[in-house]
DRENDO-1510 file (C-alpha; in Angstrom, 1 decimal, always signed):
<recs>
REC; n; res; u; v; w
REC; 1; MET; +3.0; +8.6; +29.2 .
REC; 2; THR; +0.7; +6.3; +31.2 .
REC; 3; ASP; -2.5; +6.2; +29.1 .
REC; 4; ALA; -4.1; +3.0; +28.1 .
REC; 5; VAL; -5.1; +2.2; +24.5 .
REC; 6; THR; -7.3; -0.5; +22.9 .
REC; 7; ILE; -5.8; -2.3; +19.9 .
REC; 8; CYS; -8.2; -4.3; +17.6 .
REC; 9; GLU; -6.3; -7.2; +16.0 .
REC; 10; CYS; -7.3; -7.4; +12.3 .
REC; 11; PHE; -5.2; -10.3; +10.9 .
REC; 12; ALA; -8.1; -12.6; +10.4 .
REC; 13; ARG; -10.2; -10.1; +8.3 .
REC; 14; ASP; -8.4; -7.1; +6.9 .
REC; 15; GLY; -5.2; -9.3; +6.8 .
REC; 16; LEU; -6.6; -12.4; +5.1 .
REC; 17; GLN; -8.7; -10.6; +2.5 .
REC; 18; HIS; -5.4; -9.9; +0.6 .
REC; 19; GLU; -4.4; -13.6; +0.6 .
REC; 20; PRO; -4.8; -15.5; -2.7 .
REC; 21; THR; -5.0; -18.9; -0.9 .
REC; 22; PHE; -7.9; -19.8; +1.3 .
REC; 23; VAL; -6.8; -20.3; +5.0 .
REC; 24; PRO; -8.6; -23.3; +6.6 .
REC; 25; THR; -11.4; -22.5; +9.0 .
REC; 26; ASP; -9.8; -24.4; +11.9 .
REC; 27; THR; -6.6; -22.4; +11.4 .
REC; 28; LYS; -8.6; -19.2; +11.6 .
REC; 29; THR; -10.5; -20.2; +14.7 .
REC; 30; SER; -7.3; -21.3; +16.4 .
REC; 31; LEU; -5.6; -18.0; +15.7 .
REC; 32; LEU; -8.6; -16.0; +16.9 .
REC; 33; ASP; -8.7; -17.8; +20.2 .
REC; 34; ALA; -4.9; -17.3; +20.5 .
REC; 35; PHE; -5.4; -13.5; +19.9 .
REC; 36; ALA; -7.9; -13.4; +22.7 .
REC; 37; GLY; -5.6; -15.4; +24.9 .
REC; 38; ALA; -2.8; -12.8; +24.3 .
REC; 39; GLY; -5.0; -10.0; +25.7 .
REC; 40; PHE; -6.8; -8.5; +22.7 .
REC; 41; ARG; -10.3; -7.5; +23.6 .
REC; 42; ARG; -11.4; -6.4; +20.2 .
REC; 43; ILE; -10.7; -8.8; +17.3 .
REC; 44; GLU; -11.7; -8.6; +13.6 .
REC; 45; ALA; -12.9; -12.1; +13.0 .
REC; 46; THR; -14.4; -12.2; +9.5 .
REC; 47; SER; -16.5; -10.5; +6.9 .
REC; 48; TYR; -20.0; -11.2; +5.5 .
REC; 49; SER; -18.8; -10.1; +2.1 .
REC; 50; HIS; -20.2; -12.1; -0.8 .
REC; 51; PRO; -17.9; -15.1; -1.4 .
REC; 52; ARG; -17.8; -14.4; -5.1 .
REC; 53; TRP; -16.1; -11.1; -4.4 .
REC; 54; VAL; -14.0; -12.0; -1.3 .
REC; 55; PRO; -13.7; -15.8; -1.2 .
REC; 56; ALA; -11.4; -15.7; +1.9 .
REC; 57; PHE; -14.6; -15.3; +4.0 .
REC; 58; ALA; -16.8; -18.0; +2.5 .
REC; 59; ASP; -16.7; -19.6; +6.0 .
REC; 60; ALA; -17.8; -16.6; +8.0 .
REC; 61; SER; -20.5; -18.4; +9.9 .
REC; 62; GLU; -18.3; -21.4; +10.6 .
REC; 63; VAL; -15.6; -19.2; +12.0 .
REC; 64; LEU; -17.9; -17.3; +14.3 .
REC; 65; ALA; -19.4; -20.7; +15.5 .
REC; 66; GLY; -15.9; -22.1; +16.0 .
REC; 67; VAL; -14.3; -19.4; +18.2 .
REC; 68; THR; -14.7; -19.3; +21.9 .
REC; 69; HIS; -17.0; -16.4; +22.8 .
REC; 70; ARG; -15.9; -15.1; +26.2 .
REC; 71; PRO; -16.8; -12.1; +28.5 .
REC; 72; GLY; -14.8; -9.0; +27.7 .
REC; 73; VAL; -13.8; -10.0; +24.2 .
REC; 74; ALA; -15.7; -8.7; +21.1 .
REC; 75; PHE; -15.3; -10.4; +17.8 .
REC; 76; LYS; -16.2; -8.2; +14.8 .
REC; 77; ALA; -17.5; -9.0; +11.4 .
REC; 78; THR; -17.6; -6.6; +8.4 .
REC; 79; CYS; -20.9; -5.9; +6.7 .
REC; 80; PRO; -20.9; -4.2; +3.4 .
REC; 81; ASN; -24.6; -4.3; +2.8 .
REC; 82; PRO; -28.0; -5.2; +4.4 .
REC; 83; ARG; -27.8; -8.8; +3.2 .
REC; 84; ALA; -24.6; -9.1; +5.3 .
REC; 85; VAL; -26.4; -7.8; +8.4 .
REC; 86; GLU; -29.2; -10.4; +7.8 .
REC; 87; ARG; -26.6; -13.1; +7.8 .
REC; 88; ALA; -25.1; -11.7; +11.0 .
REC; 89; LEU; -28.5; -11.7; +12.6 .
REC; 90; ALA; -29.1; -15.3; +11.6 .
REC; 91; ASP; -25.8; -16.4; +13.1 .
REC; 92; LEU; -26.6; -14.4; +16.3 .
REC; 93; GLY; -30.0; -16.2; +16.4 .
REC; 94; ARG; -28.1; -19.5; +16.3 .
REC; 95; GLY; -26.0; -18.4; +19.3 .
REC; 96; ALA; -22.8; -18.0; +17.4 .
REC; 97; GLY; -22.8; -14.4; +16.1 .
REC; 98; ALA; -20.4; -11.5; +16.2 .
REC; 99; GLU; -20.4; -9.0; +19.1 .
REC; 100; GLU; -19.6; -6.1; +16.7 .
REC; 101; LEU; -20.3; -5.2; +13.1 .
REC; 102; SER; -18.4; -2.8; +10.9 .
REC; 103; LEU; -20.5; -0.7; +8.5 .
REC; 104; LEU; -18.5; +0.7; +5.5 .
REC; 105; VAL; -18.5; +3.9; +3.6 .
REC; 106; SER; -15.8; +5.4; +1.4 .
REC; 107; ALA; -14.8; +9.1; +1.4 .
REC; 108; SER; -14.7; +9.2; -2.4 .
REC; 109; GLU; -17.1; +8.3; -5.1 .
REC; 110; SER; -14.5; +6.4; -7.1 .
REC; 111; HIS; -13.4; +4.2; -4.2 .
REC; 112; THR; -17.1; +3.6; -3.3 .
REC; 113; GLY; -17.7; +2.3; -6.8 .
REC; 114; LYS; -14.7; +0.1; -6.9 .
REC; 115; ASN; -14.9; -1.3; -3.4 .
REC; 116; LEU; -18.6; -1.4; -2.8 .
REC; 117; ARG; -20.0; -1.3; -6.3 .
REC; 118; THR; -22.4; +1.6; -5.6 .
REC; 119; THR; -22.5; +5.4; -5.1 .
REC; 120; ARG; -21.9; +7.2; -1.8 .
REC; 121; ALA; -25.5; +8.3; -1.6 .
REC; 122; ARG; -26.8; +4.8; -2.1 .
REC; 123; GLN; -24.2; +3.4; +0.4 .
REC; 124; TRP; -25.4; +5.8; +3.1 .
REC; 125; GLU; -28.9; +4.7; +2.4 .
REC; 126; ARG; -27.7; +1.1; +2.9 .
REC; 127; VAL; -25.9; +2.0; +6.1 .
REC; 128; GLU; -29.1; +3.5; +7.5 .
REC; 129; GLU; -31.0; +0.3; +6.6 .
REC; 130; MET; -28.2; -1.8; +8.2 .
REC; 131; VAL; -28.4; +0.2; +11.4 .
REC; 132; ALA; -32.2; -0.4; +11.5 .
REC; 133; LEU; -31.8; -4.1; +10.8 .
REC; 134; ALA; -29.2; -4.5; +13.5 .
REC; 135; GLY; -31.7; -3.1; +16.0 .
REC; 136; GLY; -29.2; -2.5; +18.8 .
REC; 137; ARG; -28.1; -6.2; +19.0 .
REC; 138; PHE; -24.5; -5.4; +18.1 .
REC; 139; ARG; -21.9; -2.8; +18.8 .
REC; 140; LEU; -21.7; -0.8; +15.6 .
REC; 141; ILE; -18.4; +0.4; +14.2 .
REC; 142; GLY; -18.6; +2.9; +11.3 .
REC; 143; VAL; -15.7; +2.8; +8.9 .
REC; 144; VAL; -14.7; +5.7; +6.6 .
REC; 145; SER; -12.3; +4.3; +4.0 .
REC; 146; VAL; -9.7; +6.4; +2.1 .
REC; 147; ALA; -10.1; +9.0; +4.8 .
REC; 148; PHE; -6.6; +10.6; +4.1 .
REC; 149; GLY; -6.5; +10.2; +0.3 .
REC; 150; CYS; -8.0; +8.2; -2.5 .
REC; 151; PRO; -6.0; +6.1; -5.0 .
REC; 152; PHE; -8.3; +7.3; -7.8 .
REC; 153; GLU; -9.1; +10.9; -6.9 .
REC; 154; GLY; -6.1; +11.9; -4.8 .
REC; 155; GLN; -6.7; +14.3; -1.9 .
REC; 156; VAL; -9.8; +13.9; +0.2 .
REC; 157; ASP; -11.4; +16.9; +1.9 .
REC; 158; PRO; -11.1; +16.5; +5.7 .
REC; 159; GLY; -14.4; +18.3; +6.0 .
REC; 160; LEU; -16.1; +15.5; +4.1 .
REC; 161; VAL; -14.6; +12.9; +6.4 .
REC; 162; ALA; -15.8; +14.9; +9.4 .
REC; 163; GLU; -19.3; +14.9; +8.0 .
REC; 164; ASP; -19.2; +11.2; +7.5 .
REC; 165; VAL; -18.0; +10.7; +11.1 .
REC; 166; ALA; -20.8; +13.0; +12.4 .
REC; 167; ARG; -23.3; +11.0; +10.3 .
REC; 168; PHE; -22.2; +7.7; +11.9 .
REC; 169; ALA; -22.4; +9.3; +15.3 .
REC; 170; GLU; -25.9; +10.5; +14.7 .
REC; 171; LEU; -26.9; +7.0; +13.6 .
REC; 172; GLY; -25.7; +5.7; +17.0 .
REC; 173; ALA; -22.3; +4.1; +16.0 .
REC; 174; ASP; -20.3; +3.1; +19.1 .
REC; 175; ALA; -17.0; +4.0; +17.3 .
REC; 176; VAL; -15.9; +5.3; +13.9 .
REC; 177; THR; -12.7; +4.1; +12.2 .
REC; 178; LEU; -10.6; +6.3; +9.9 .
REC; 179; GLY; -9.0; +4.1; +7.2 .
REC; 180; ASP; -5.8; +5.2; +5.6 .
REC; 181; THR; -6.5; +2.6; +2.9 .
REC; 182; THR; -3.5; +3.0; +0.7 .
REC; 183; GLY; -1.0; +4.5; +3.3 .
REC; 184; VAL; -0.9; +8.2; +2.1 .
REC; 185; ALA; -1.5; +9.8; +5.5 .
REC; 186; THR; +1.2; +12.0; +7.1 .
REC; 187; PRO; +1.7; +12.7; +10.9 .
REC; 188; ALA; +0.6; +16.3; +10.4 .
REC; 189; ALA; -2.6; +15.3; +8.5 .
REC; 190; VAL; -3.3; +12.7; +11.1 .
REC; 191; ALA; -2.9; +15.0; +14.1 .
REC; 192; SER; -5.0; +17.7; +12.5 .
REC; 193; LEU; -7.9; +15.4; +11.7 .
REC; 194; PHE; -7.9; +13.5; +15.0 .
REC; 195; GLN; -7.8; +16.7; +17.0 .
REC; 196; ARG; -10.7; +18.1; +15.0 .
REC; 197; LEU; -12.8; +14.9; +15.4 .
REC; 198; LEU; -12.1; +14.4; +19.0 .
REC; 199; ARG; -13.0; +18.0; +19.8 .
REC; 200; ALA; -16.3; +17.6; +17.9 .
REC; 201; HIS; -17.1; +14.1; +19.4 .
REC; 202; PRO; -15.5; +13.8; +22.8 .
REC; 203; GLU; -17.6; +10.8; +23.7 .
REC; 204; LEU; -17.0; +8.9; +20.5 .
REC; 205; ALA; -14.2; +6.3; +20.0 .
REC; 206; VAL; -12.4; +7.4; +16.9 .
REC; 207; VAL; -10.2; +4.5; +15.7 .
REC; 208; ALA; -6.9; +4.9; +13.8 .
REC; 209; HIS; -6.5; +2.4; +11.0 .
REC; 210; PHE; -3.2; +2.9; +9.1 .
REC; 211; HIS; -1.6; +1.0; +6.2 .
REC; 212; ASN; +2.1; +0.9; +5.9 .
REC; 213; THR; +2.4; +1.3; +2.1 .
REC; 214; ARG; +4.9; +4.1; +2.4 .
REC; 215; GLY; +6.5; +3.1; +5.7 .
REC; 216; THR; +4.7; +5.8; +7.8 .
REC; 217; ALA; +2.2; +3.8; +9.7 .
REC; 218; LEU; +4.0; +3.8; +13.1 .
REC; 219; ALA; +4.7; +7.5; +12.8 .
REC; 220; ASN; +1.1; +8.1; +12.1 .
REC; 221; ALA; +0.0; +6.0; +15.0 .
REC; 222; VAL; +2.2; +8.1; +17.4 .
REC; 223; ALA; +0.7; +11.3; +15.9 .
REC; 224; ALA; -2.8; +10.0; +16.5 .
REC; 225; LEU; -1.9; +9.0; +20.1 .
REC; 226; GLU; -0.5; +12.5; +20.8 .
REC; 227; ALA; -3.6; +14.0; +19.3 .
REC; 228; GLY; -5.7; +12.1; +21.8 .
REC; 229; CYS; -6.6; +8.9; +20.0 .
REC; 230; ARG; -6.8; +5.8; +22.2 .
REC; 231; HIS; -8.2; +3.3; +19.7 .
REC; 232; PHE; -6.1; +1.6; +17.0 .
REC; 233; ASP; -6.4; -1.2; +14.4 .
REC; 234; SER; -3.4; -3.3; +13.4 .
REC; 235; ALA; -2.6; -6.7; +11.9 .
REC; 236; LEU; -0.1; -9.2; +13.0 .
REC; 237; GLY; +2.8; -9.4; +10.5 .
REC; 238; GLY; +1.5; -6.3; +8.7 .
REC; 239; VAL; -0.6; -8.4; +6.3 .
REC; 240; GLY; -3.6; -7.2; +4.5 .
REC; 241; GLY; -4.8; -4.5; +2.1 .
REC; 242; HIS; -7.5; -4.5; -0.5 .
REC; 243; PRO; -9.3; -7.8; -1.4 .
REC; 244; SER; -7.1; -10.0; -3.7 .
REC; 245; LYS; -9.6; -9.7; -6.5 .
REC; 246; ILE; -9.9; -5.9; -6.4 .
REC; 247; GLY; -6.8; -4.0; -7.7 .
REC; 248; TYR; -5.9; -0.6; -6.4 .
REC; 249; GLY; -2.9; +0.7; -4.6 .
REC; 250; ALA; +0.7; -0.4; -5.2 .
REC; 251; GLY; +3.6; -1.6; -3.2 .
REC; 252; LEU; +3.2; -3.2; +0.3 .
REC; 253; THR; -0.5; -2.5; +0.9 .
REC; 254; GLY; -0.6; -4.2; +4.3 .
REC; 255; ASN; -1.6; -2.9; +7.7 .
REC; 256; LEU; +0.4; -1.4; +10.5 .
REC; 257; CYS; +2.2; -4.4; +12.2 .
REC; 258; THR; +0.6; -5.2; +15.5 .
REC; 259; GLU; +4.0; -6.5; +16.9 .
REC; 260; ASP; +5.7; -3.2; +16.1 .
REC; 261; LEU; +2.9; -1.1; +17.5 .
REC; 262; VAL; +2.6; -3.0; +20.7 .
REC; 263; SER; +6.3; -3.0; +21.2 .
REC; 264; LEU; +6.6; +0.7; +20.6 .
REC; 265; PHE; +3.7; +1.6; +22.9 .
REC; 266; ASP; +5.1; -0.7; +25.6 .
REC; 267; ALA; +8.5; +1.1; +25.4 .
REC; 268; MET; +6.7; +4.4; +25.6 .
REC; 269; GLY; +4.9; +3.3; +28.8 .
REC; 270; VAL; +1.5; +3.2; +27.0 .
REC; 271; ARG; -0.6; +0.3; +28.4 .
REC; 272; THR; -2.1; -2.1; +25.7 .
REC; 273; GLY; -3.1; -5.0; +27.8 .
REC; 274; ILE; -1.2; -7.4; +25.5 .
REC; 275; ASP; +1.1; -10.0; +26.9 .
REC; 276; LEU; +4.4; -9.7; +24.9 .
REC; 277; ASP; +5.4; -13.4; +25.3 .
REC; 278; ALA; +2.0; -14.5; +24.0 .
REC; 279; LEU; +2.2; -11.9; +21.2 .
REC; 280; ALA; +5.5; -13.3; +20.1 .
REC; 281; SER; +3.9; -16.8; +20.0 .
REC; 282; VAL; +0.9; -15.7; +18.0 .
REC; 283; SER; +3.2; -13.8; +15.6 .
REC; 284; ARG; +5.0; -17.0; +14.9 .
REC; 285; ALA; +1.7; -18.8; +14.5 .
REC; 286; CYS; +0.5; -16.3; +11.9 .
REC; 287; GLU; +3.7; -16.8; +9.9 .
REC; 288; GLU; +3.2; -20.6; +10.1 .
REC; 289; ALA; -0.4; -20.2; +8.9 .
REC; 290; LEU; +0.6; -18.3; +5.8 .
REC; 291; GLY; +3.8; -20.2; +5.2 .
REC; 292; ARG; +6.2; -17.3; +5.0 .
REC; 293; PRO; +8.0; -14.6; +7.0 .
REC; 294; LEU; +5.8; -11.6; +7.4 .
REC; 295; HIS; +6.6; -7.9; +7.7 .
REC; 296; SER; +7.0; -7.2; +11.4 .
REC; 297; MET; +10.4; -5.6; +12.2 .
REC; 298; VAL; +10.0; -6.5; +15.9 .
REC; 299; ALA; +9.4; -10.2; +15.0 .
REC; 300; ARG; +12.9; -10.2; +13.4 .
REC; 301; ALA; +14.7; -8.1; +16.0 .
REC; 302; GLY; +13.1; -9.3; +19.2 .
REC; 303; PHE; +10.3; -8.1; +21.5 .
REC; 304; ARG; +11.0; -5.5; +24.1 .
REC; 305; HIS; +9.4; -6.5; +27.4 .
REC; 306; SER; +9.1; -3.2; +29.2 .
REC; 307; ALA; +10.1; +0.4; +29.0 .
REC; 308; ALA; +12.2; +0.0; +32.1 .
REC; 309; ALA; +14.4; -2.6; +30.4 .
REC; 310; ALA; +15.2; -0.2; +27.5 .
</recs>
């Protein structure tokens, strides 16, 4: 297998939103620059969520001003509502904005109410307003949360997810992310949904975002790859989950470990563009930043440097 994939590193946003202790701004910017130095070309940097709800990102503007913006690297900020896009535009106007914005919907009413404090219909109205506000000045990434199952409602209709993806595509999104928010996806469900969506939208980047709550994230990533997906989200150390002040899901709610994903793809001959020595270094830096060992199996066992060496 010789295909190339793009991995978006999500430690600094989806990872840190789960942390109860605020990580200093200079630590975040140092890590973000290190991620870019390791070869990541898409990096989740922060969120414009209201600091009352997600205090981890009270320094969103300072983080985006502090990182080194460089050609070929896109820093992404999450925008849950139009006010967030207005903040992103203000930062862009000051010369220190994000290159990409994530716009969020949930595939269930219950998760929409819990996570976004609104209804699905109202959130889609807000997404349309956000797209208009953005005015083509950012790459737009649609996100469909609980795409494989909801912690409150259970099974989610794949047809509804397909409708949400189509709606983002019609609005001009450059990519759409499918979020397995509480780690309930299975390889068979992943393969079926990605095959369906990639047939319907061959020009759209459909991004796989798996959480490892039930230990299936790597298996689901391989299933997505074999179904034709070439865009993945992951977080160093497998950190993350729902915001620390919002309670849903149980067990280890974190993301697919970047170290494990990159190592496996490398062993399979799938090109990621990530330097494994640099990845090992930033993996250690993330553990130092949080003051504890994290969840990567590869970080404990050692990085494989090439498929040929296996």
